[in-house]
TORVO-368562 format. One record per residue: x, y, z of N, C-alpha, C in turn. Coordinates in pm, whole numbers, plus 50000, padded with zeros to 5 digits. Each point is the difference from the previous one (the first is absolute). Layout:
XYZXYZXYZ;...
% end
This chain:
350458580522036499854996050135498544998950052;499074998049900498544999750032499654986350049;500964990150006499544986450036500524996750147;499684989550053500264995050133500944988549985;501145000750078501014989550000500114992350133;500494988350002500334992050115501164992249981;500704997650125501174991049997500234993850139;500754989349998500464995250139501225009350034;499955005450112500965009750032501124994350085;499914988350045500984993350084500744988449926;501214997850045500844989549924499274986549996;500264994249888499424985449985500584990150099;499084990250033500304991150098499204999850128;500144990450086499094998750114500475010350112;498985007150056500435008850104498745002950095;500255006750098498935003950101498895008549943;500435009049911499055009949943500415001649854;499015000549909500095004149863499085010349971;500465010849911499095012449975499755000349853;498785003049969499415003149867499815015949994;500545006449921499795015149984499225001749877;498905008550012499225003349897499905016449986;500185004449877500005015049984499235003849878;499255011350015499215003249883498535005150041;499235003649906498675005650027499064989350051;500244987149968499174989450050500464992450124;501115005350066500564992850116498974998950101;499265010350033499044999350111498964988949972;499455000049884498994989849967500564986350000;501194998049966500694986650016500034996550149;500395009150082500004996750140498674997150063;498995006849951498604996850043499664987349957;500284995449884499604987549942500624988150078;501305001750032500684988550062500074999350145;499925011550064500305000250152498685002150076;499734990050113498955001350067500274999650150;499275008150068500165002050145498544998150069;500034994450114498674998050075499515012250050;500675011550001499585011550067499495010049883;500735007949950499395010649903500254996749858;500864989949969500474998649857501075010049951;500394997749890501015008149939499645014449989;498725002549957499575013749977500095009050123;499944994350123500075008450113501395001850064;500974993749938501315000850062500655013749998;500855003450103500775011850002501204998549913;500245010149906501194998249918501265000750082;501054994249946501325000350061500034992550124;499064989950028499954991550109500014985449951;500584992050077499834984049971498764995450062;499254991749918498694994350055499964985549977;499554992450103500064985549994498604994149945;500134990449922498804993249939500394988249921;499184996749895500254988149919499975003849854;500814993349929499945001349851499134989649948;499035003749910499164990049949499825003449845;499694989149925499685003149858498705006549981;499745006849889498695006749991498824990550013;500314987149992498854989250028499914995950137;500945005650086499914997950145500994989450050;500814993849909500944988650049501045005250077;500274995450128501055004150077501464997649934;500795010250004501374999549952501045000950113;499925009050083500945002250098499525010150103;500574998650124499865009950101501025011749977;499695013050002500985009949958499645013350051;501075008349989499915014750038499955008049873;499225011750000499935008449885500255014050034;500605007649919500145014550016499625007349874;499275010150009499485008149896500595014650016;500715003449890500695014149999499475007049873;499145009950020499445005549878500925010749952;500025001049874500825010849929499515013650025;500865010749993501404999449971500944996450099;499484997950127500824996750113500344986250010;500624995149897500454986149996501414999249938;500634988649992501334998449934499845004049853;499124995149939499795002349846499345012549964;499275006050105499155011149974498654996149952;499824987949995498604994449960499394993950128;498824994849974499394991050112500854986849997;500354996950115500814988150030499314991250105;499914986749966499664990150100501054989450018;500414997950125500964989350035499284988050076;500134988749936499414987350068501134992450071;499994999050124501034992550072499594986850035;500404989749928499624986650019501044991550070;499784987350028501024990750038500914998849874;501254996350019501025001849901500274988149910;499084990749988500214988949902499675004849866;500904995249907499805004249863498634996949932;499444987050042498744995449948498945011150044;500005003950125499105009750043500005012949918;501365004849981500175012649937499504999549853;500364987849940499574999249854498484999549989;499434993950102498404999350004499375014150004;500625007550098499515014350017500295007949876;501174997949938500325008349868498994995549892;499644987349991499064995549897498585006650016;499675001250138498645006650027500125015249959;501135006050023500175013849951499795001349854;500694990649926499985001049850498714998349951;499164989550073498704997949945499075012150021;500315009050089499305012250021500475010449911;500754997649903500425009349887501255007950034;500794995150098501315005950034501104994249899;500905009049971501134996149908501234997150090;500774989749962501214997050066501065011749993;500545004550092501015011249999501244995449937;500625009549927501424996749937500995003650105;501254997749962501155003850099499975015050017;500045002550137500195014550037498815008249982;498764993649952498935009149961499405007750119;499994995050111499565006950117500785013150010;501324998950008500965010650013499875009649887;499814995549868499855008249892498695009250014;498954992950047498795008750020500195009850101;500784997050113500335009950103500795012049940;500874996249902500825011949925499045008249924;499244993049908499105007649914498875007550067;499634995550114498955007150076500645010750097;501345001949982500655011550083500214996150147;499984987150044500234996650131501434999750041;500874998149884501445000650023500695002749863;501225006050018500725001949868500674986849965;500645000449889500664988449942501184994150085;500735009150057501204996850082499354992950126;499025005050064499364993150113499504987249963;499334998449883499414987349959501104989249989;501145004249946501154991849989500504994950128;499995009550100500364997550137499274989050068;498754997949959499194988950054500734986849970;500394997149875500674987349975501434999650050;500645012150007501314999750070499874996050143;498995004250071499824995950131499704985550019;499094994349896499634987050010501254990049977;500875005549910501254991349970501255003350076;499785009250102501185004750083500744987450057;501354998649980500694988250054500495003050145;499855011950045500705003450127499205010950074;500385002850126499445011050068500365013349936;501205000949949500445012749942499185002249866;499864989349922499095001049883498545005050025;499514996050120498765004150052499945014850017;501115004450063500005014050033500195008649862;500754994649912500105007149860498625000749933;499254988950003498714999349928499105008850083;500004999350129499115008250081500185015049980;501185005349973500275013049977499345004049876;499954991649898499365003149879498504999250006;499444989550076498584998750015499445012450082;500755005150084499585012950074500095012549909;500524998749885500095011349913501145009250008;501114995450087501105009250014500865001049868;500124987849920500725000649885499235008749883;498714998749999499245007149894500095014250033;499985003650120500125015450041501275006449950;501124991850026501315004549960500085001549845;499474990149929499895002149851499175011649952;498845002450074499195012349971500755012250033;500855000950107500785011650026500875002949885;500674989649958500975002849875499215004549884;498954994349970499165002749872499585014850024;499505004850114499635014050011501105009049992;501254996150035501055009249982500375001049866;499934990149911500245001049855498805008749936;498764997550048498915007349940500125015250038;500615003250102500165013650041500985006049915;501064993149969501025005449897499344999949858;499084991749963499404999849873499115013049986;499345003150114499075013549988501005011149987;501115000050071500865012449988500595000249852;500304989749943500404999049855498925006549918;498794996450020498905005549923499865014250014;500165005250119500045013650032501085007349924;501154994750003501135006549924499754999949854;499374989749945499734999749851498895009149963;498965000350083498815008849969500165014750025;500895002950107500205013150026501425003950004;500694999649895501445001749982500485013750061;499065009749987500455012850056500145001650139;499374989250073500125000750143501094991850049;500865006150101501194992950040499584989850104;500434987649972499754989150094501474995150051;500465006750106501244997850049500404985050019;499024993450054500304986150045500214990949886;499595004849871500144991249883501145005849910;500865007350057501275002449926500634985949980;500864998249886500464986549972500784994250122;500785007750064500784994450112499054994650110;498945007850038499114996350097499084988049952;499624999849873499244988449961500864987949999;501295000149960500864989649995500144993950153;500235010250091500084995050132498694992950061;498865005349956498804993450043499874986649945;500314998849875499954987749931501054989850067;501145003950019501014991550077499524995050136;499345008850072499534996850127498754990249991;499125001649904498974990149989500434987649944;500994999449903500564987649956500644992250108;500695006950093500764992550099498974993650097;498925007250022499014994750092499204987649942;499895001649858499294987349929500974988449997;501375003949976500944987549997500204994850139;499905007450100500154995050138498894989750027;498715004749964498834991350025500024987049916;500575001949866500074987649921501144990250054;501025006350060501114992550051499544991450127;499055004250065499484991250106499564986549964;499714998549883499634986249939501024990150023;501315003849965501034991250007500534999550146;499835011650073500574999750145499274989650088;498814998949974499164991150084499574987449932;500494997149885499594988049918500104987150079;501144998050060500164987550061499014998250114;499705011250078499094999350111498534997549945;499665006149891498594998649958499834987549923;500884995949908499814988849913500714986950041;501005002450089500854987550031501084998549913;501194997650058501284999349918500134986249945;500424999349882500194986149941501474995650022;500174989550089501354995350020500074985349949;500974997849922500024987449932501274991850039;499744987550045501114991450031500354992549878;501355001249962500484994449877501434993650023;500364992549905501264992450015499874987249937;501114991050021500114987949938499034989350071;499764988649926499304988450071500624997250128;499094996350096500564994150125500825009550077;499915012349983500685010050080499235001650131;498774996450008499215001950121499055011350006;499655003049870498855011549991498754996550061;499474988949973498704996150053500044997650141;501174994750056500234998850152499985013050060;500575010449934500075012950058498515006349995;499264998549897498695004049998499214994950117;500124986350020499254993350126500545004950122;501225003250015500575006250126499395013350029;499975008149898499485013250027498485000150030;499214991349938498614998850019499684993450128;500954991150049499724992050121499114988349975;499714996649874499244987949961500724993449880;499674987449975500474993149876499165003449888;500065011649940499215004149893500584993449862;501305000049983500494994649875500524986250027;499894991349893500494986650009501575000849992;500594992850094501584999549999500364985749989;500914997149911500574986049993501465001849957;500774988950000501305000849952500234998549842;498754997849942500074999049852500055013849932;501165002949922500065012549932498815002149908;499625013250000498935004149913498554996550061;499854997950128498734997450056499025011449981;500475011950020499185011149964499995003949853;498944999549937499905002549851499305012749973;499285004750090499235012449969500145009050134;499815012449982500175009250111498864998450095;500225003050124499144999150110500055013750076;498915008650012500005012650075499184999750122;500645005350108499285001250124500225013650062;499035005450062499995012950068500854999250135;500805008650030500675000550123500135014750045;499875001750127500065014050070501435000250072;500705009949964501345002650069499855012650075;499574998350126499795010650093499165011049936;498894994949949498985009749929500145002649855;501134996249948500285000849860499574989249926;498875001149906499524988149938500944995849882;500374987750005500874994249901499314987649925;500204999349863499534988549922501304991649968;500144990250085501204990949986499764988749911;500814998749896499834990149891501094990249998;499674987750006500954988749980500004995849848;501094999249943500094997349857500674987549961;499804995549883500674988349944501565001550006;500784990250032501365000850002500615000949866;501135008549991500585003049864501054989349965;499734994049888500984990049943499554998849862;500804990449917499394995849867498964991150019;498855003649965498794993050024499894986049939;499444989950087499914987349952498674996649916;499135009849995498834997349922499225014249979;498924998749920499255012249960499425007750109;499424992250104499325005850104501035007750099;501084994550023500945005550086500705012049922;500124998149866500555011349931499235012449999;498614997549992499065011650023500045005850138;500264992450095500075005150148501265007650007;501104996349943501265006550010499825014749931;499415000549878499765011349935499215010850084;498914993450067499225008350080500785005350119;500954992050056500835003450107500895012349971;500515000049872500865011349952499115012749985;498834997449943499095012249993499595006150131;499724992350096499645004250133501215007950061;501174994549985501335005950055500125014049942;499805001449871500115012449928499105010650043;498834995550039498965009950046499905002050141;500884993950080499875000050151500465012950052;499555003850129500385011150067501384996750065;500134987650030501184993750066500154985449966;501244995949951500244985849986500914994650105;499584988650056500804993550109500644988049917;501305001749983500694989049917500524990250098;499424988050010500244990650096500984990349934;501254999150080501084990649953500314989850111;500304987849957500354989950099501405002650039;500205003750123501295004550052501044990049983;499784987249992500984990549987500394997849863;499035000349910500294997349857500515012949929;499595010450047500365014049937499135002249888;500285013249938499265004549897500314993149864;499085000349899500164994949868499815011349899;500114996549883499835009149884498575006049999;498994992750048498575004449994499915011150101;500654999250124500055010550098500705012349945;501044998349933500765011649940499035007649906;499224992949929499055006449902499065010050062;499694997850126499045008150062500605013550046;501365000150015500625012150043499955010649885;499754996149886499965010249884498565007550003;499094994650069498665006649986500005011950091;499325011549953499905012750060499045000350102;500114990950098499015000150114500884998850139;499465005850103500704997450136500074985650032;501114996650045500214984950034500864997650125;499504990750077500854995750118500344985949986;501254996350036500534986849983499804993550134;499284988150000499824992050116500904986249994;500754998950081500864987050004499264991250093;499204990749941499184990350077500814988150039;499454991350084500534986750041501295002550082;500105011250075501265002650075500144989650108;498954993050039500054989150099500924988849944;500284999549879500734988449936501485003849989;500455012150022501385002949990500415005850133;501384998850032500635003150127500445015450002;500215006149879500505014249992499555005549874;500085013149986499645006649890500744995749876;499224996649892500644992849885500915009849934;500984994649922501075007449928499345008849894;498924995849946499465008249892499525013450051;499645002050118499685013150060501075010449958;501294996549998501065009849968500455001049856;499214993149917500225000549858499155008549927;500495006349888499245008449913498974991449932;498765005949986499515013350031499425001250151;499924987950060499274999250133500735008150108;501315002349998500755008250098499425014550015;499355004349895499495012949990498545000850023;499394988650040498514998950040499964997050146;498835005450057499634996750131499404985550002;500814990350057499514986250007499514996950140;498744996850011499274996650125500174985150016;500464995750117500124985850033498894995350083;499344989549956498794994950077499834985649967;499084994450078499514986149976498484998450011;499444997249892498604998749992499484988750095;500884989750012499674988350081499965003750156;501035005550043500265003350137499445013050049;499805009349900499535012750033501035010650023;501304995749995501125007850025500035011849907;500115013250043500105011249910498795005149940;498784992450018498705003649941499535013250052;499955003250131499515013650043500845010849933;501304998750009500955009749948499705002349851;499874989749924499595001049862498885008049972;498744996750072498805007549980500145014350040;500795003250099500255013050031500645007949895;501004994449932500775005449893498965001849866;499214990649985499055000649892499045011750015;499535002250130499155010150021500675014049995;501135000250054500755013549984500275003449856;500494990149915500225001749857498725005849928;498904994850035498815003449937499325012450050;500135002750126499305010250064500845011850075;501264997449998500875009750055499755002450146;499775011950043499815004250140498514996150037;499154997549893498564997750042499015007649918;498745000150032499075006249917500275015250011;499875007249875500265014649989498845007550063;500045003350132498825006850068499735012949920;498705002849989499595011849943499644997349842;500454990149946499824996149864498654990949981;498935004750067498894992649986499035001749883;500375010749930499235002949876500754993049875;499714987149986500684992249912499054996649878;500425004649870499254996249896500124985149956;499024994949934500224986849940500635002349867;500244989449922500635002649869499285008649900;498754997649992499235008649907500065014550044;499915002250130499995013350041501435006849983;501044992150036501405004449977500245004149858;499474992149910500225003049848499385013249967;498815001950042499255012849985500785012850053;500604996550117500915011150065501225003449914;500524988549957501245000949921499745007649862;498844997149938499675006649870499765015550029;499285002550120499695014050030501395008150015;500944993150072501255005750022500715002349869;499964991449914500675000949860499385010849936;498795003750008499495011449935500615013150058;500184999650129500555013450053501465000749962;500694988249998501435001049948500055005949862;499154994049905499925005649868499645014849997;499085004650076499605013550010501085009050043;500944995750090501025008050042501045001349887;500174989049929500915001049881499545009149893;498704999649975499405009949905499905014350044;499975001850130500065013650059501255006849972;501114992150011501405004749970500215002449854;499064994749918500155002049846498935011649950;499535007150106499065010449985498704996749928;499584987350018498614995449939499005008250061;498995004949930498975008450051499234994050111;499475008750091499314995250114498784991549966;499295003749891498694992949964500394985649961;501214997749941500374986349957500534993150135;500655007150083500484993050126498834995150082;498815008349982498774995550075499624987249969;500114994749882499514987449959500764988250086;501315002350034500754991250078499434999250143;499475011550045499435000250142498684992749999;499215003049885498784992349992500224985150004;500984994749931500384986249992500334994150140;500895008750069500444996050143498764999350086;499105009249995498835000450080499174988649971;499904995349864499144989449971500584987250045;501344998149998500614988350065499624998450153;500025011650065499784999550149498564996850017;499125005349925498584997550006499684985949973;500754992749911499844985549971500324992550119;500695004250096500354991850108498784997950082;499205011150028498844998950081498714996849912;500154997449869498904995749937499235010749919;500345013150025499235010949929500074999649852;501144996849951500244998649851500434986549952;499864990550072500434986049970499124994749889;500564995549899499164993649882499424988150043;499074994749918499134986950043501044989150005;500994999349913500844989450000500824998650124;500385011650054500715000750133499104995250111;498775004549998499044995650108499874985549978;499764994449891499794986249991501254991350043;501155005449968501204993450044500164998950154;499595011550053500035000750150499064990250063;498815000749977498994992450064499844985049956;500494996749882500074986349962500904991850078;501015007150066501024992950085499404998350147;498835004950023499404997950129499364985650021;499774996250120499244988050029498455001649963;499354990449959498574999149993499465002450142;499045009250015499475002250134500655012750066;501005006149938500535011850056499625012049916;
% end
């Protein structure tokens, strides 16, 4: 980290403001070379304040009117000297400024490199660094709260509490091994087993928060499936309130899936329209139908859309065999005068069949309410704000497995010094969450998933 990096920190495209972020030992000199003010110049600026002036090339050519902020390390995001150049948001302007930075010896930043430097310089632990991207990608207000709790350090502190609990047990094990003549009552086998059970339950509870809040954090995958011309695309358009999907009377109009974000009273949903199920008429449609079945198999909820007048077919029955939650939607109820006879036939009579019309909007609010209740139950589980991501959950699970194995070995009278190895591994897994023991490949995997400029 002896070099200086730079990147465009704002999304690509035209906008009111675009930001170039520079971090490293030469950040200040880069700012001095590019930024000019009629008053005191860059050298006289107060840190942590925005200052107005002009960006010019080292040869004096005007580039843009801009604001600049200088944040000297270690009191900056990365822990290094940081300069932010706030320009107008045109991509041509931003690329020009970046080119000037590179000509001054600055290196283009890689994905997540600013956050990685913040982690390596001790400005934040790994879990908090991950929370930066979780906050950026948050699909809902609830997801913002979840990421915010992590960014504030609440999740890391809970992990640290659990690690210290295990380390305390490890110290007591060492005492019992090194001084066997001393009686350590709390480490009698029964007491040790109880302590391990309590710690394991706490770890399992924290790991379980991943699944409990997954829909709120990541968005639930809801797939519209069914035969061709059942009205899946019309239903997608009705839910969105815009004509997003092409709708025609020609069977097989939808040949690939179409995904759109939807909020159901605060619950983020990824609603997917898929190709209609039938014997495919060509290679492209066949690939689309295969993808439809794959999406249905991985969905959090399948909405099986059936033409109420025509009734279900063999393709619809095939979806009932998949081990995923499923709601049956009888669409086009505007074309029938009463509930169709197939409602009372097996296997549909044992299913909850929701009647609706994507064309008229009949039954649509009721259907959306049922979808939300199916996915979220009574609502967000208040208090479960300490939610691990997948990497963190896996580390918690592995730590819990070590404690479970340790309890089994304890019952087999395995010596305490051998049991201590299990505790060491569990502590190592917990420390990996915050990055204290995370290997380089884990760090690379985490930060490579970040945006450039973060």
